[in-house]
C-alpha angles and dihedrals in degrees: 000000000000127000090249089059094059136150101058114243086223120005090200134229109301127219097238098170092111142345097261091047090052091051090049090050091052091050092050090052091059102045092130094053092043091052091051092049091047093052094048090045091053089050092050099043092038091055091051092047091049096055096078092054093049090048089051090050089050092052091050089050090052092048090049092043090232106156097180093053090046090054090049090050090050091055090048091052090051090050091050089050091055090047091051093049096045092042092050094049095046093042090056091046095050093041092053089046090053090048096050096042092049091049091046091051091052092048091050090050091050092047091050092049091047091053091049095050097038117184090344088077094074090050091056099038128027113258090232091056091053089051091049092050095048094049121026098015092054090058093049092050092049090049093058094045093054094041093059095073093046090049092051091049091050093048093050090047091054092050093047091046093053092047092048091050090051089058095039099047110002095180094060095025091070091061092050093045090054096041099049097061088047090054092047095049099035094094094043095098090053096051098080091054092045090049092051091050090048089050091053091049093050092047093052092044090051092051090049090051091049091050092048093048093048091045093051091046091053098035095118092052092046091052090049094055095036095247097123096101092046093057092041088056090051090051092049089053092048092048091051089052089052091050093050092047091048092051090047090052094043091056091059093047090047089054090050090049091049090053089049088057099039100049097047089049089052090050091051091051090049093050093049094046096045094039092051090053090051091049091051090051091050093241094114132041122231090242091053091051092050090047092050093048092046091046092055091046093050094044089061088072097062088038089069089067089069089065091043094053090049091052092044092052093045092054097037098048096070089041090053090047091056092044091050090051092055093043092050092062113106135184091256104024110129092194090060092065094050092048094234121140127231114267118253113270095024122116118247117257110259121191111217110217114214111210096234127141125196118233114264116267097027124156120253113233130181111201091192095063098019090236118154121198111195115225117259094013133117103238125184122201123205120201124175090209115063091202090054089051091053092049091047091052090052091050092049089053094050095253101127114189095192121030090201093057095088146287123322124270113264125226113191088344093305120112113239090222089062094055124093108263095243090050093050092049091049094050099042126035123186124198110194130207095271109037118187125233116204122215117264139077123321088247090057090048090060094044093104133128105282142159092243093233094108120056123210095248091055092049092047090050093049090050091049094239099152093112090046091056090049091051092050092050092049092054094042120103121257114286097037107115100156114074089211088068094050114110126241118213123232110301087352092279092161090062129072122253093257092049092051090048093052093048090052090049091051090051090052091049091052092059089060097200122186089248122028118191116193121188110203094327094175104038093117100047133082123259097257092052090043092057092050091047091052090053091047094051092047093050097042095046096048109148092012126101112254126179120190120186105205144122099211112121090215092062095037093052091057096048119103090222136011125206122198116212110202122178091347097308136093100258103172142358137192139095121323094253094047093052093042092059099032108039121054092193091057092045091051092056097043099041093037093235115179123227090254091053090048091049091048091049091050091049092049091048091049091049091049091049090049092050091048090049091050091048089053093047097048096070090048092051091047092052092048091051091050091051091051092050092049093050091049 
């Protein structure tokens, strides 16, 4: 896989049982790239390791006054220089390719999982954690994947260098062969502690990122309630904890780096001291001593990759753990809601999608609440609890947040959980309370999968977006005459809340799904606009199933059927006016009656009934008294 071939046609099914397993799965998926990087690394490091021996041969040729051999050694040095240059360039190229392709694979996997889970993802995992995984953690994971091949090349070069020195100068080669493994493994006892400190740092940094993301997302609300300084103080405290953890971790890595400098220096001193003594005794040639010293000096370069791979693994392991946690979430995984991770050695939960399709025009039924939405009707749903309304909207759209909550919603008698994901998303569309507008032109905003039966102008008219089009044209640069070519800023920040809400509604109407679920689609508009929007939705969605979760009388009065959800169950159904006069629970939600007002109304009704009963009994008592007087 080359960078030009990205994105992957299919990123594959990851092994998300744990962080190390996920890293191993990524490495196995890039064996070709790892092999290329390993070969170029061997060429580069091998060329560096071969220079000392050629220099030693050149010194021996000078001592022996052998011009032909010196010329041959010069050509060999030039060849090694070419090998070092080409190997370094190609090693860097293949390593960066491995890094980017691994990071791209992880990002594709995260994007696919986000699309599968929908808005339920942020209820299972903090939004800040998702941001941290898809940004910084992806880079750390890619770093480790690309560092593996360079580490293997460096390790093989060290082994081959020690073996070559044993054959070239056995007397001094024994010292180097013993010292190099000691240098490579000297920091091994310190790595667990350094890894733990790095884990703590990454954990605290992740929490700080989550806090910052959540604070920025809710900044307007915080300013409105005066909680801005409180959350800023919490972030300052979290950032100081990150700083302290980073300093604590850096001290350990500084100690490891110091050992990596001190011990090689000690080995060089030992080689020079011992080799000089051997030269004086006549047991070692000057060229062999120079070659041995140069070999040790050059082998310190690939030795640095031992420290790098340790750092890469220490920083990538917690990142891979977080990525695996997000990727292990499934549409019907009960462990995902509780936040627990799969036990080691257990297979990840895989949801098998049965390619079934409900017959067109089927009713929508929720077994959990007992609510039935007739096909082709405009049905309004009233819930006293806004959170319950949001959860119900997610269930109706096939986005279960808790697999243990109950059976799946049925469309035409077929469970949404049993449908292929693309099919379920095509049949049922849910627009939540806070829809998102991406930056781009209005034409790009409406470039969504749709049936083609509803054009953008009709949807904009139904959603009462005339003033929104005028506002976009006014803010558009000169030369833009068509509002469809006007640009929308990120998240539609240049528009008001009601304008953003109406544009999102128009986008949902354009898709023209078989079932459209709208959660409070007019909460940010005035009553006159709301009434016109209700009429527009009703006219445009004629013959299509539409579910609106709302408590506004203007919307409820235009619905064909209204269902009251009380204490998690469908308690009553009928038209708005029927329920308003016949069900006090419905009237309490719609008219916002307080408990005291309800109690007063009940007392008044009871008093009226008692007065009516007394009025009916008085004539009867009077007639009985008259009969008694007449008989007496």
